N, C-alpha and C positions, 0 to 999 in steps of 0.2 A: 269478295267472301262470297264462299260458298255455301250455297241452299242445300238443303235432300228437298225441300217440299213450299214453290211459288205457288199461294195461291192468286185469281187476279179475280177480280168483281164487279161488273157497271155500276153498280151503285156500291156506296161505301157501307153499307150495312148483306150484301150480296151474300157474302164469304163467309159470315159467324153465320146465319137461316140458312143455312144446306153445308156447311159442312168447321163448324167450328169445336163439336166433341171432336170429330175425327183429330183433327192439324193440337188442341191440348194434349188428346193423346197422346200424338204422335214427337210432339214436347217434354214429356215423362219421359216416353223412353226415345230419349237420347237424339232426337233429328230438331235441326234446324230444320224454322222453317221465317217465308215472310209473304206480306201479305202486298195485292200495289191492287188502288180503284181507280176507274179508266176517269171515272168520273168523279166530281161535289157534289151530285147527285140536286142540286140545285133548279133543278125544273117541278123539284117533291112538295107537293101543298104547305109540306109541316117543317122545319127548319128552314138554315141559312148556310151559304157554307161555311161559314166563321166554325155556326155549333158544329154543322157535320168531319168537320176535318178533326176539331179538337174530341166530336166521340170517338171516330176514327182509334186516334189513336190513344182515347183508354179503353180500349175494342183488342188493339194489340197487344198493351202489357195485361192485358189481362188473360189472352191464348202469348203470352210467354212468348213472342212474335218478333225475329232479329232487326225484324227492319217494318214499315209501311210507309209504299209513295201514292203521290197519286198522279196524274197523268193527267189532270186536267183538259180531260175531252170534251168535248161539247157536247152536255147530259139532251139524248135523244133527235142530236143529231149528229154524231158522231159517223165516224164512214169506217165502211176495211178496205181501205186502199192504201194505196203503197206508203202514206206519212203518216196513217194511224202504226201500221202493220212496224215500218222503222224503229217508231216508237216503242211500241212491245216487244220485237227482237231484240232493242237495245237490252233490255232489262232481263233479257231473259238470257244473254249473253252474258250479261253483267254479274252474274246470284248465279249461271249456271246450272239449275234445277236439276235434279236425277227426275219428277214429279211434277208437273201442272197438272192444277186444279182450276175449272170454270167453271162459268156459267150453262145453264143448263139451254142443250140446242137449241128449245123450242117454249116458250113460255107467253108468257099474260103480257110480259110488258116484252113493247119487242128489244129496245139494248138489250134481253139477256141474252137472245139470239144471235141478234150481230152483233154482240159483243164478246161471242162465243166462238163463233165463227176467223173474229179476226184471232184470237186467241190459239185457235188447233192450228190456220193456217199461215202464223208468225214462229207458231216454234218450228213448224216445219222450215218455214227459211232461212230459219236463225242456225238452220247447219249446212245451207249452201257456202260455202267459201266467199265465190263472185259474192255474195251481196257486203258494202266494205261499210260501217260501220263506227263507231267513236264512241265512247263514253269520258267528258270531258277533258277531251282531248289527245286521246288517246284511243290506238285502234283494236279491233276485239275481236276477238277467234272465236269465227264459228262453235257454236254448239245448240247441239237439237238433245231436247228432254229423252229419257228415256219410257215414258209411258204421259199418255192426258185422257183424265177424268172429268168425269164433270155431275158438278152438286145439283141437287132438286130443288127444284122450287116453288112456286105459284103449283104449276098444273102436275097431276100424280099420273110424270110418266113410268115408262117398264123400265129397274133397276138391271145392272146387268150383273155388279153385285154388293154387298153391304156390308158393312164395318161394325162392327161389334162396339160402341160409346159409356157402358152401364159402366159408371160412374161420374162417366164428367156431363151430364145434363144440369146439371149446377151451372158448372164452368159457362155451358153451351150462352145457358140463360143469360146470366153475367154479364157473356160478352154484349148478346143483345138490350141488354135492362141498358148495356153505356150509351146505346145509341138509342136517350131514352126522349126527342124531341120526335119520332119516327114510331110509335110504339104503344100500346096497350095505357093509357095511366086515367083513371078514373074525377082525377084534378082538372087535366090539362083541357084550354079554355079554346083550341089548337081547331082545327075545321075535322071530323071527322074522314078518316081513309078508308081500303079495304082493309088497310093491316095495320089500324093502330086500333083494330077493335078486339074485343075482349075474346069472341071467338076464333080470328085468325092466331094469336097469344096459344091459347089452349090450344091450337093448331099440332102447335109447334111441336110438344110432346106429345101428345096422342097421334102428330104422326111417326117417332122415332121407336114409339110402342108399337106398334102395326109391326113396321121392316123385324123391330125386336124378336116379334111375335113368330116371324115367319122362321129367323135362322136361330129361335131356342135360348134369345139372351133378352136381357130386361129391355134393352133401348142399342136401339143403333141409325146410321146413318145408310144412303141411297149413292151409288154412284152407278154411271154411264159409260161406259168403256169407251174409245174411241177405235178402238183394236177389240180382237181378239186377243184376251190372256189363258193365257198359260201358266202349267202347274210344274213343275220338274217329280213331282210326288203326288199320286188323286189322295190320300190320307194327311194332304199340309189344308185341306176343306176342313173347314168346323162343324 
């Protein structure tokens, strides 16, 4: 299956928090998207691996993803080494995305930055023919995505560009709410966490409003580019 966009997240809700509006809009414009979670998020204070898998599947359905996979790396302890890179390379070659998006390069959770580095390096190595991989016993061809972008998470990092996601706030929030074990619920009896607070929940929309304000639209999502961006025409900017 050839995908247009393949999104990676260290944990099952990372993608939704950072890029759900952009992905939902891409689907509505005829693009095929896929989601990959590196871990089950099993070290999280709330929820269980089984619950989080079900929540992730529900969120993927809401966003219209063609596929969602979980590589089941060790939450908190996965490494950016050959073993883990080969697994990421296998999925890049399997789905042949033109664009890959992944975690912020630096963030509050150590897994985010480490996962980001893992995906970025794997995107490069996926294009080297002498690195051999297989999927279901079939040898894979080399493939390197055209672009790699990072979505923004907990820290307020400087963005390189923002995507207008006006009209997609509700779908983004629906996909986030699918991860019900993790986020704000006044009736929950689970331990409170930073991301389960009402303040954090409200900040999701607030940040989208701010990014939107800067580029003159209602709502936007910000991204960091792995390399310098180029335009065919200066008039392509909004």
